[in-house]
KOLRO-881117 format. One record per residue: x, y, z of N, C-alpha, C, O in turn; residue number from 0. Coordinates in pm, 1 decimal. Example, Ala and Ser with C-alpha at 12.3 -4.5 7.8 and 13.67 -1.06 7.14 Angstrom:
! KOLRO-881117
PT  1319.0  -569.0  780.0  1230.0  -450.0  780.0  1320.0  -330.0  780.0  1423.6  -331.9  846.5  0
PT  1285.0  -225.0  708.0  1367.0  -106.0  714.0  1290.0  3.0  787.0  1340.9  113.8  803.9  1
***
This chain:
! KOLRO-881117
PT  15554.0  11723.7  16620.8  15520.4  11689.2  16484.6  15414.5  11782.5  16432.1  15317.4  11816.0  16499.9  0
PT  15436.3  11822.6  16310.9  15339.0  11910.2  16247.6  15226.5  11827.9  16187.9  15246.3  11719.4  16133.2  1
PT  15110.6  11883.2  16200.5  14992.9  11816.6  16144.0  14983.6  11851.4  15995.6  14978.5  11968.6  15958.4  2
PT  14981.4  11747.1  15911.0  14972.2  11772.0  15767.0  14827.3  11793.2  15727.0  14736.6  11722.8  15771.5  3
PT  14809.1  11892.0  15642.2  14674.5  11919.3  15593.1  14642.5  11828.1  15476.2  14725.0  11803.1  15388.3  4
PT  14522.2  11780.8  15478.8  14476.6  11695.4  15368.5  14441.8  11783.2  15249.6  14382.8  11890.1  15265.4  5
PT  14478.7  11737.6  15130.3  14439.7  11816.5  15012.6  14287.7  11817.7  14999.1  14220.0  11718.4  15026.1  6
PT  14236.7  11932.0  14957.0  14092.0  11944.0  14939.6  14045.5  11857.3  14825.1  14104.0  11855.6  14716.8  7
PT  13939.3  11786.1  14852.3  13879.9  11704.5  14746.7  13781.7  11790.9  14669.3  13699.4  11862.5  14726.3  8
PT  13793.0  11781.7  14539.5  13697.7  11853.5  14455.0  13566.5  11778.5  14454.6  13563.7  11656.9  14435.8  9
PT  13458.6  11850.2  14475.3  13327.3  11785.8  14466.7  13298.2  11753.4  14321.5  13315.4  11836.2  14232.1  10
PT  13254.1  11631.5  14301.2  13220.0  11590.1  14165.2  13078.4  11633.3  14134.4  12985.7  11612.3  14212.6  11
PT  13064.7  11693.7  14019.2  12935.5  11744.4  13976.7  12864.1  11636.7  13896.3  12923.2  11573.8  13808.6  12
PT  12738.9  11616.6  13926.5  12657.1  11519.9  13854.1  12622.0  11576.0  13717.5  12575.7  11689.5  13706.0  13
PT  12643.9  11496.7  13615.4  12619.6  11542.5  13478.9  12556.8  11428.9  13397.5  12603.2  11314.9  13401.5  14
PT  12453.5  11461.3  13325.8  12390.3  11362.8  13238.0  12455.7  11375.2  13101.1  12456.5  11482.5  13040.7  15
PT  12510.7  11263.9  13053.0  12580.6  11264.2  12925.3  12485.6  11254.9  12806.7  12368.9  11218.6  12821.0  16
PT  12537.8  11288.3  12690.3  12458.9  11287.1  12567.7  12407.7  11147.2  12534.8  12294.9  11131.9  12487.8  17
PT  12488.9  11046.2  12559.0  12446.1  10909.7  12530.5  12325.7  10871.3  12616.5  12237.4  10798.5  12571.2  18
PT  12322.4  10919.5  12738.8  12208.2  10895.7  12827.0  12082.6  10961.4  12770.8  11975.8  10900.3  12767.7  19
PT  12095.9  11084.5  12727.1  11981.1  11156.5  12669.3  11929.6  11082.4  12545.7  11809.1  11063.3  12529.9  20
PT  12021.4  11041.1  12458.6  11981.3  10967.9  12338.1  11910.4  10837.9  12374.5  11812.3  10800.7  12310.1  21
PT  11958.8  10769.2  12476.2  11897.5  10643.4  12519.6  11756.3  10666.7  12571.2  11664.1  10592.8  12536.7  22
PT  11739.4  10769.4  12653.8  11607.0  10800.1  12709.0  11508.1  10833.3  12597.3  11395.4  10783.8  12597.0  23
PT  11550.0  10916.5  12503.4  11462.8  10955.3  12392.0  11426.6  10832.5  12308.2  11310.1  10814.3  12272.7  24
PT  11524.9  10748.4  12276.5  11500.0  10630.0  12193.7  11403.6  10533.3  12262.1  11311.7  10482.4  12198.0  25
PT  11423.3  10507.6  12390.0  11334.9  10414.5  12462.1  11193.5  10471.7  12469.6  11096.2  10398.0  12453.4  26
PT  11181.2  10601.6  12493.8  11047.8  10660.9  12500.1  10975.6  10649.2  12365.9  10856.9  10616.9  12362.3  27
PT  11045.1  10674.8  12257.1  10983.2  10662.2  12124.3  10942.2  10516.9  12099.2  10834.7  10492.0  12044.6  28
PT  11026.4  10421.0  12138.2  10989.6  10279.1  12123.8  10863.5  10248.2  12204.2  10774.8  10177.1  12156.9  29
PT  10856.1  10301.6  12325.5  10736.6  10279.9  12408.8  10612.2  10338.3  12341.5  10506.1  10276.0  12342.2  30
PT  10625.5  10457.7  12283.5  10511.6  10519.1  12213.8  10467.8  10435.3  12094.6  10348.7  10410.3  12076.0  31
PT  10563.8  10392.2  12014.1  10531.4  10311.5  11895.2  10461.4  10182.2  11936.3  10358.2  10146.0  11879.9  32
PT  10518.7  10112.7  12035.2  10457.7  9986.6  12076.9  10325.0  10007.1  12149.1  10237.9  9920.3  12143.7  33
PT  10308.6  10119.9  12215.9  10178.9  10152.1  12275.4  10073.8  10162.5  12164.6  9963.9  10108.4  12176.5  34
PT  10109.1  10232.7  12057.4  10016.3  10247.1  11944.5  9991.7  10114.2  11873.2  9883.1  10091.7  11819.9  35
PT  10091.5  10026.4  11872.0  10077.1  9893.7  11811.0  10001.3  9797.4  11901.6  9955.0  9692.6  11856.5  36
PT  9988.7  9832.5  12028.6  9922.9  9744.2  12124.3  10011.0  9628.0  12166.0  9961.6  9520.7  12200.5  37
PT  10142.8  9649.9  12162.8  10235.4  9544.0  12201.9  10324.1  9590.9  12316.4  10328.5  9709.5  12349.1  38
PT  10393.0  9497.8  12375.4  10483.5  9523.8  12485.8  10614.0  9583.9  12432.2  10672.3  9528.4  12339.1  39
PT  10661.2  9695.4  12488.2  10780.4  9760.9  12434.2  10914.5  9705.4  12483.4  11017.9  9768.4  12461.2  40
PT  10915.3  9591.0  12548.4  11040.1  9539.9  12606.0  11145.7  9514.2  12498.3  11257.8  9563.6  12509.7  41
PT  11112.5  9439.1  12395.8  11212.1  9400.9  12295.1  11263.9  9521.8  12217.0  11384.5  9534.5  12196.0  42
PT  11174.8  9609.5  12174.4  11219.4  9726.7  12097.6  11304.0  9819.1  12185.1  11401.3  9877.8  12137.7  43
PT  11267.1  9832.0  12312.3  11343.8  9917.4  12403.8  11483.4  9861.5  12427.9  11580.6  9937.0  12432.4  44
PT  11493.9  9730.4  12443.4  11625.3  9667.8  12461.8  11711.1  9690.7  12337.7  11828.8  9725.1  12348.5  45
PT  11652.0  9671.8  12220.6  11726.3  9694.6  12095.8  11774.2  9839.3  12087.5  11887.4  9865.1  12046.6  46
PT  11689.1  9932.8  12125.7  11727.1  10074.2  12121.4  11842.3  10103.0  12217.1  11937.7  10171.7  12180.4  47
PT  11834.3  10051.1  12339.6  11941.4  10072.6  12437.5  12073.9  10019.7  12384.6  12176.7  10086.2  12397.0  48
PT  12072.4  9901.3  12325.9  12195.6  9841.2  12276.2  12250.0  9912.7  12152.5  12370.6  9911.4  12128.1  49
PT  12162.9  9973.9  12075.7  12207.2  10039.7  11952.1  12252.9  10183.1  11972.0  12317.7  10239.2  11883.7  50
PT  12221.1  10243.6  12084.7  12273.7  10377.7  12111.6  12418.8  10359.5  12150.5  12450.2  10300.1  12253.7  51
PT  12505.3  10410.6  12068.0  12649.9  10395.3  12085.0  12715.0  10533.6  12085.8  12648.8  10633.6  12058.3  52
PT  12843.6  10539.2  12117.0  12910.1  10670.1  12120.5  12908.6  10743.7  11986.9  12918.7  10866.3  11984.1  53
PT  12896.1  10671.2  11877.3  12893.1  10738.1  11747.3  12801.3  10661.8  11651.6  12762.6  10547.9  11677.7  54
PT  12767.9  10726.6  11541.6  12674.0  10670.0  11444.7  12728.8  10542.5  11381.8  12653.7  10447.3  11360.2  55
PT  12857.6  10539.2  11352.2  12918.0  10420.6  11290.0  12899.6  10297.1  11378.3  12858.6  10191.6  11329.9  56
PT  12929.4  10310.0  11506.4  12911.6  10197.4  11598.4  12764.5  10162.7  11616.7  12729.6  10046.0  11634.5  57
PT  12678.9  10263.0  11612.3  12535.6  10240.8  11624.3  12484.4  10157.0  11507.0  12406.6  10063.4  11525.7  58
PT  12528.5  10191.2  11387.0  12487.2  10115.3  11268.1  12540.8  9973.3  11275.3  12468.8  9878.0  11245.6  59
PT  12666.5  9958.5  11314.3  12727.2  9824.6  11325.0  12653.5  9740.3  11428.8  12626.7  9622.6  11404.7  60
PT  12621.0  9798.3  11542.3  12546.4  9726.8  11645.4  12407.8  9689.3  11594.2  12359.4  9579.2  11620.3  61
PT  12343.9  9780.8  11521.2  12212.0  9753.2  11464.7  12215.6  9637.1  11366.7  12128.6  9550.1  11369.9  62
PT  12315.2  9635.3  11280.1  12328.3  9525.2  11183.8  12351.6  9393.4  11257.0  12291.5  9291.5  11223.0  63
PT  12438.6  9395.8  11357.0  12465.1  9274.8  11435.7  12337.9  9226.1  11503.6  12311.5  9105.9  11507.7  64
PT  12259.5  9318.6  11556.8  12132.5  9280.4  11622.1  12035.5  9220.5  11522.0  11967.9  9122.3  11552.5  65
PT  12027.8  9278.4  11402.8  11937.3  9224.7  11300.1  11978.8  9082.0  11264.7  11895.0  8992.0  11259.4  66
PT  12107.0  9061.9  11240.8  12156.0  8928.7  11204.1  12130.3  8828.6  11316.9  12077.2  8720.2  11292.8  67
PT  12167.5  8864.3  11438.4  12145.8  8774.9  11552.6  11998.9  8744.6  11575.0  11962.3  8631.1  11605.7  68
PT  11914.4  8846.1  11559.6  11770.4  8826.4  11579.0  11711.9  8738.1  11470.1  11630.5  8650.3  11498.6  69
PT  11752.1  8760.4  11346.0  11701.4  8677.7  11237.0  11743.2  8531.7  11253.4  11660.0  8441.7  11241.9  70
PT  11870.2  8507.9  11279.9  11918.0  8369.8  11295.8  11853.3  8305.0  11417.4  11803.8  8192.6  11408.9  71
PT  11853.4  8375.2  11530.3  11792.7  8320.6  11651.8  11643.3  8300.0  11637.2  11589.1  8200.9  11686.2  72
PT  11576.1  8393.0  11570.0  11431.6  8380.9  11549.5  11395.2  8263.4  11460.6  11303.6  8187.1  11491.5  73
PT  11466.4  8249.4  11351.4  11438.1  8138.9  11258.7  11470.7  8004.7  11323.4  11389.5  7912.3  11318.4  74
PT  11589.3  7993.2  11384.3  11625.9  7865.1  11446.1  11533.9  7832.5  11564.4  11494.7  7717.3  11582.8  75
PT  11500.5  7932.1  11642.7  11410.2  7909.1  11755.2  11273.2  7861.9  11709.8  11217.2  7768.1  11766.6  76
PT  11219.0  7927.1  11607.1  11087.7  7886.8  11555.4  11093.0  7745.8  11497.7  11003.3  7665.2  11522.4  77
PT  11197.3  7715.7  11421.1  11209.7  7581.7  11361.5  11223.6  7472.9  11468.0  11157.4  7369.4  11460.0  78
PT  11308.2  7495.5  11565.9  11327.0  7397.0  11672.5  11198.0  7378.7  11751.1  11158.7  7265.8  11780.6  79
PT  11132.9  7487.0  11784.7  11007.9  7477.5  11860.5  10900.7  7405.9  11779.5  10828.8  7321.6  11833.2  80
PT  10889.0  7438.4  11651.7  10792.4  7367.8  11565.9  10822.0  7218.6  11563.1  10730.8  7136.9  11575.4  81
PT  10948.6  7182.8  11547.0  10988.1  7042.2  11543.6  10954.0  6972.1  11675.2  10892.5  6865.4  11674.4  82
PT  10993.5  7031.3  11787.7  10969.2  6968.7  11917.2  10820.5  6951.3  11945.6  10779.0  6849.5  12001.0  83
PT  10741.5  7049.3  11908.1  10596.7  7038.0  11927.6  10537.0  6933.2  11833.8  10446.9  6858.8  11872.6  84
PT  10587.2  6927.5  11710.8  10535.7  6832.2  11611.2  10562.9  6688.0  11650.8  10477.4  6601.5  11631.8  85
PT  10679.9  6661.4  11705.3  10712.6  6522.7  11743.5  10658.3  6488.1  11881.9  10675.1  6375.6  11928.9  86
PT  10594.1  6583.1  11946.2  10525.2  6556.1  12071.8  10611.8  6558.1  12196.5  10575.2  6499.5  12298.4  87
PT  10724.7  6623.9  12189.8  10808.3  6635.3  12309.4  10748.6  6744.3  12397.6  10733.2  6859.2  12356.1  88
PT  10715.9  6706.0  12518.0  10647.4  6794.9  12611.0  10731.4  6919.0  12642.0  10848.3  6910.5  12679.3  89
PT  10667.4  7033.3  12625.0  10731.6  7160.6  12657.0  10762.5  7162.3  12805.8  10681.4  7115.9  12886.0  90
PT  10875.7  7213.7  12843.4  10920.3  7222.3  12982.8  10949.1  7086.4  13045.8  10935.6  7070.2  13167.0  91
PT  10988.7  6989.1  12964.5  11032.7  6859.7  13017.3  11185.0  6853.6  13012.0  11248.3  6934.4  12944.0  92
PT  11243.1  6759.4  13082.6  11388.5  6744.0  13082.2  11437.5  6713.8  12941.0  11540.0  6767.4  12898.9  93
PT  11366.2  6629.0  12867.4  11405.2  6597.2  12729.9  11400.4  6723.5  12643.3  11490.2  6747.0  12562.6  94
PT  11297.5  6802.8  12660.1  11283.3  6929.7  12587.6  11405.5  7018.0  12614.1  11465.5  7071.5  12520.9  95
PT  11441.9  7032.8  12741.6  11556.7  7116.3  12778.2  11687.5  7060.2  12722.8  11773.0  7135.5  12676.3  96
PT  11702.7  6928.6  12727.7  11824.2  6865.8  12675.9  11840.0  6894.1  12526.3  11947.4  6933.4  12480.8  97
PT  11733.2  6874.1  12451.5  11738.7  6898.2  12306.6  11764.0  7046.4  12278.4  11846.0  7080.4  12193.1  98
PT  11694.1  7133.7  12349.6  11715.1  7278.1  12335.2  11862.0  7313.0  12353.5  11917.7  7389.7  12275.0  99
PT  11925.3  7257.2  12456.6  12065.1  7290.1  12486.3  12160.7  7229.5  12384.2  12255.0  7296.3  12341.9  100
PT  12139.1  7106.1  12344.1  12226.0  7043.5  12244.1  12218.3  7120.9  12112.6  12318.6  7136.5  12043.0  101
PT  12099.0  7168.8  12079.4  12083.2  7243.8  11954.7  12142.4  7384.2  11960.7  12144.5  7455.1  11860.1  102
PT  12190.2  7424.3  12077.5  12265.2  7550.4  12085.7  12396.0  7540.0  12006.5  12449.3  7641.6  11961.7  103
PT  12447.8  7418.1  11989.0  12573.2  7401.0  11914.8  12559.3  7455.2  11772.4  12639.6  7539.5  11732.6  104
PT  12459.9  7409.9  11693.5  12447.1  7468.8  11559.7  12402.7  7615.6  11563.5  12437.9  7693.2  11474.7  105
PT  12326.4  7653.3  11664.9  12283.1  7792.6  11676.4  12405.4  7883.3  11695.0  12409.9  7993.0  11639.4  106
PT  12501.9  7839.2  11770.8  12625.8  7914.6  11790.1  12710.4  7911.2  11663.0  12772.1  8011.0  11625.9  107
PT  12712.7  7798.7  11598.5  12796.8  7780.0  11479.2  12752.6  7868.1  11361.4  12836.7  7918.1  11286.8  108
PT  12623.0  7887.0  11344.8  12571.0  7958.7  11227.3  12626.7  8101.2  11214.8  12685.3  8132.4  11111.1  109
PT  12611.8  8189.0  11314.5  12665.8  8324.8  11295.0  12818.2  8326.7  11282.9  12873.8  8410.3  11211.7  110
PT  12885.3  8235.4  11351.7  13031.1  8229.4  11341.4  13070.0  8192.2  11198.5  13157.9  8254.6  11139.1  111
PT  13004.7  8091.3  11144.8  13034.2  8044.2  11008.6  12999.9  8151.0  10904.6  13067.2  8161.3  10802.1  112
PT  12896.2  8230.2  10930.3  12856.5  8335.6  10837.6  12944.5  8460.9  10848.4  12925.9  8557.2  10773.9  113
PT  13039.4  8458.6  10941.1  13130.3  8572.6  10955.8  13080.4  8680.4  11049.8  13130.5  8792.8  11046.2  114
PT  12983.4  8649.3  11133.5  12929.8  8744.8  11229.9  12942.1  8689.8  11372.1  12840.8  8674.0  11440.3  115
PT  13063.3  8660.4  11418.0  13077.6  8602.2  11552.1  13023.5  8693.0  11662.9  12980.7  8644.5  11767.6  116
PT  13025.6  8825.5  11639.6  12973.3  8917.1  11742.0  12821.8  8906.9  11757.6  12766.2  8961.2  11853.0  117
PT  12754.5  8838.3  11665.5  12609.5  8818.1  11675.1  12573.8  8689.0  11748.3  12456.0  8659.5  11768.4  118
PT  12674.0  8612.7  11787.8  12650.1  8481.5  11847.6  12568.7  8488.1  11976.2  12470.4  8415.5  11990.6  119
PT  12607.6  8572.8  12068.6  12535.7  8580.4  12196.7  12390.5  8619.7  12174.3  12300.4  8559.7  12233.0  120
PT  12366.9  8718.5  12091.0  12229.8  8761.6  12064.1  12150.3  8651.3  11993.6  12032.3  8631.5  12022.6  121
PT  12214.1  8580.4  11902.1  12148.2  8468.9  11834.3  12100.4  8366.9  11938.3  11986.7  8320.1  11932.4  122
PT  12186.9  8333.5  12032.1  12150.3  8238.1  12137.4  12037.5  8291.9  12225.1  11945.7  8218.1  12261.0  123
PT  12044.4  8419.1  12259.1  11941.2  8478.7  12344.5  11804.6  8473.6  12276.4  11705.7  8435.0  12338.7  124
PT  11798.6  8512.0  12150.2  11671.0  8510.8  12078.3  11619.7  8367.7  12065.5  11501.2  8342.5  12086.8  125
PT  11706.1  8275.6  12031.5  11670.0  8133.9  12021.9  11609.0  8085.3  12153.8  11502.1  8024.1  12154.6  126
PT  11677.4  8113.0  12264.7  11629.9  8069.5  12396.1  11498.9  8137.7  12433.4  11408.5  8072.9  12486.3  127
PT  11487.4  8267.6  12406.5  11364.1  8339.9  12438.1  11245.1  8279.0  12363.7  11137.3  8262.6  12420.8  128
PT  11265.1  8246.0  12237.6  11155.2  8189.4  12159.1  11121.0  8048.5  12205.9  11003.8  8017.3  12227.0  129
PT  11221.1  7963.7  12222.4  11193.8  7824.2  12258.6  11141.4  7813.5  12401.7  11044.7  7741.7  12426.8  130
PT  11203.9  7883.7  12494.9  11158.8  7874.9  12634.5  11039.5  7965.2  12663.9  10966.2  7942.2  12760.1  131
PT  11020.3  8066.9  12582.2  10911.3  8160.9  12606.1  10778.1  8118.7  12546.6  10679.6  8191.9  12556.4  132
PT  10774.7  8002.1  12485.5  10652.8  7954.9  12419.5  10539.8  7937.4  12520.6  10557.1  7874.4  12624.9  133
PT  10423.8  7994.3  12487.7  10307.3  7983.8  12577.1  10183.1  7930.4  12506.5  10078.3  7916.4  12569.6  134
PT  10192.0  7901.6  12382.2  10082.6  7855.7  12295.1  9981.7  7966.4  12262.6  9882.1  7940.7  12195.0  135
PT  10006.3  8089.4  12309.8  9921.4  8201.6  12271.8  9950.8  8244.8  12128.8  9863.4  8297.5  12059.9  136
PT  10073.4  8222.4  12084.7  10116.5  8252.2  11948.4  10184.0  8127.5  11893.5  10232.3  8043.2  11969.1  137
PT  10186.8  8116.8  11762.5  10262.5  8007.5  11702.2  10411.0  8042.8  11712.8  10445.6  8159.6  11730.8  138
PT  10498.4  7943.3  11701.7  10641.7  7974.2  11702.9  10680.3  8074.7  11594.9  10764.8  8161.1  11618.1  139
PT  10619.5  8064.0  11477.9  10649.9  8158.2  11370.7  10604.9  8299.2  11406.9  10677.0  8395.7  11381.5  140
PT  10487.2  8312.0  11465.5  10439.3  8444.1  11508.9  10531.7  8504.5  11615.0  10559.3  8624.5  11613.8  141
PT  10579.2  8419.0  11707.0  10672.2  8466.8  11810.1  10799.4  8520.9  11746.5  10847.7  8627.7  11784.1  142
PT  10853.5  8447.1  11650.1  10976.9  8488.6  11584.0  10956.3  8618.7  11506.8  11039.1  8709.6  11513.8  143
PT  10846.3  8627.1  11433.8  10817.9  8747.8  11355.3  10799.7  8868.1  11447.0  10850.1  8976.4  11417.3  144
PT  10729.3  8850.8  11556.4  10707.7  8960.4  11652.0  10840.3  9007.1  11710.6  10864.1  9127.1  11724.2  145
PT  10924.7  8913.7  11744.6  11056.7  8947.5  11800.6  11140.0  9025.8  11698.3  11204.8  9124.5  11733.0  146
PT  11137.7  8981.6  11573.3  11213.5  9048.9  11467.0  11159.5  9189.9  11443.6  11236.9  9284.9  11431.7  147
PT  11027.0  9203.7  11437.0  10965.6  9336.0  11416.9  11002.9  9430.0  11531.6  11040.6  9544.8  11508.2  148
PT  10992.5  9381.2  11655.3  11025.9  9463.9  11770.9  11171.5  9509.5  11767.2  11202.1  9625.0  11796.7  149
PT  11260.5  9418.1  11730.8  11401.7  9453.9  11722.1  11424.6  9558.6  11614.0  11499.1  9654.4  11634.2  150
PT  11360.3  9539.8  11499.3  11374.6  9636.3  11390.4  11322.9  9774.5  11430.5  11380.0  9876.1  11390.8  151
PT  11216.3  9778.6  11508.1  11163.9  9906.9  11556.8  11269.0  9975.2  11644.5  11296.8  10093.9  11627.3  152
PT  11326.9  9900.7  11738.1  11428.4  9958.2  11825.7  11548.2  10011.3  11748.9  11600.6  10118.1  11780.6  153
PT  11591.1  9937.3  11648.5  11704.6  9979.8  11566.1  11666.0  10101.3  11482.4  11742.4  10197.4  11472.5  154
PT  11547.5  10096.9  11422.4  11501.2  10206.5  11336.8  11484.0  10335.6  11415.6  11492.6  10444.3  11358.4  155
PT  11460.2  10325.4  11544.5  11449.7  10444.1  11629.6  11589.1  10489.4  11674.5  11620.5  10608.2  11666.9  156
PT  11671.4  10397.5  11720.3  11799.7  10431.9  11781.9  11901.3  10489.4  11684.0  11966.6  10589.2  11714.6  157
PT  11915.6  10428.7  11567.8  12020.7  10473.9  11475.0  11999.2  10619.1  11430.7  12094.2  10697.2  11435.3  158
PT  11878.8  10658.5  11388.1  11860.3  10800.3  11351.0  11876.4  10896.2  11469.2  11926.7  11007.2  11452.3  159
PT  11833.9  10853.9  11589.0  11851.6  10940.0  11706.3  12000.3  10957.0  11733.9  12046.8  11066.9  11764.0  160
PT  12073.7  10848.0  11723.3  12218.2  10855.5  11744.6  12283.7  10949.9  11644.1  12376.7  11022.7  11678.7  161
PT  12235.9  10948.8  11520.4  12290.4  11036.6  11416.6  12243.5  11181.7  11435.4  12316.6  11275.3  11403.1  162
PT  12122.3  11199.8  11487.3  12065.5  11334.0  11502.2  12133.3  11414.4  11612.6  12140.7  11537.0  11604.6  163
PT  12182.4  11346.3  11714.7  12252.0  11413.5  11824.0  12400.8  11388.7  11806.3  12453.0  11288.1  11854.3  164
PT  12469.8  11479.7  11737.6  12611.9  11457.4  11710.3  12696.0  11457.8  11838.2  12658.5  11516.9  11939.5  165
PT  12809.1  11391.2  11830.4  12902.1  11389.2  11943.4  12954.9  11529.1  11967.8  12986.2  11602.5  11874.0  166
PT  12964.3  11564.8  12094.0  13018.1  11695.9  12129.4  13169.2  11697.8  12114.0  13227.2  11800.5  12078.6  167
PT  13231.5  11587.0  12140.1  13377.5  11580.9  12136.6  13417.1  11446.6  12075.8  13409.6  11343.6  12142.8  168
PT  13458.3  11447.3  11951.9  13493.4  11323.0  11881.6  13601.2  11244.8  11955.6  13597.2  11121.8  11957.8  169
PT  13695.9  11312.7  12015.2  13806.7  11243.9  12081.5  13759.6  11165.8  12203.6  13811.4  11058.1  12233.1  170
PT  13661.7  11220.4  12273.8  13616.3  11155.4  12396.0  13481.7  11085.6  12378.2  13437.6  11015.7  12469.4  171
PT  13417.0  11101.7  12267.2  13287.2  11041.9  12232.8  13200.4  11008.9  12353.1  13176.1  10893.3  12387.8  172
PT  13155.3  11117.5  12414.6  13056.3  11104.3  12521.1  13108.0  11022.2  12639.1  13032.8  10944.7  12698.3  173
PT  13234.1  11038.4  12673.4  13291.2  10960.8  12783.3  13274.7  11034.7  12915.0  13231.0  11149.7  12919.8  174
PT  13310.2  10966.3  13019.0  13300.4  11024.6  13152.8  13434.6  11090.1  13185.3  13539.0  11025.3  13178.1  175
PT  13431.7  11218.9  13221.1  13556.0  11287.2  13258.9  13585.7  11256.6  13404.1  13497.5  11212.6  13477.7  176
PT  13708.3  11279.3  13445.8  13748.6  11250.9  13582.6  13674.5  11337.4  13683.9  13636.0  11290.1  13790.8  177
PT  13655.2  11461.9  13650.2  13596.8  11554.0  13747.3  13446.2  11565.5  13740.2  13383.4  11612.3  13835.2  178
PT  13387.7  11524.4  13631.1  13244.2  11537.4  13615.7  13184.2  11408.2  13566.9  13169.0  11388.5  13446.4  179
PT  13148.8  11317.1  13660.9  13089.7  11191.2  13617.8  12954.8  11214.0  13554.1  12878.9  11301.9  13595.0  180
PT  12926.2  11134.8  13455.0  12794.6  11143.5  13390.8  12734.4  11006.1  13381.4  12803.4  10904.5  13390.4  181
PT  12605.5  11005.1  13363.4  12537.3  10876.8  13346.5  12476.2  10870.6  13210.2  12413.7  10770.5  13175.1  182
***
């Protein structure tokens, strides 16, 4: 029997894609802005990462969805937290958690009813972050406003960066090729 030769495997070359570069630049700018503001850059950086998309159109659409989800989640979270604190329901109690979860029903319904179903998950996340993240260091309204400002910073950084670095190949919009994986 003849020994069959194995076909040579091509070594894959490591390549950093344009979307990765845009993401790194956007997050760094968010960190700089929040450093100067004296705030934590987590929220703005997350918004920037999510808003960097393969093209400017998707970046703008993602940014709008994030704004809507953040506004709805921020307002509902602040209102629910204010109500629960006002009626004296102990934060981090089983009753508190039960009410928080039951009120997810209208929180989910609002963006869907407004025609923004893609904002639903983010609306819920912001709502939960505000209600469960309460520490009494800030008022619920201050927490919501801070979250909204941070998100707007991330979007305001990401969308122009996404537009400033045009796609190299419209057909593949910064995709990973078979022979040259990128991150």
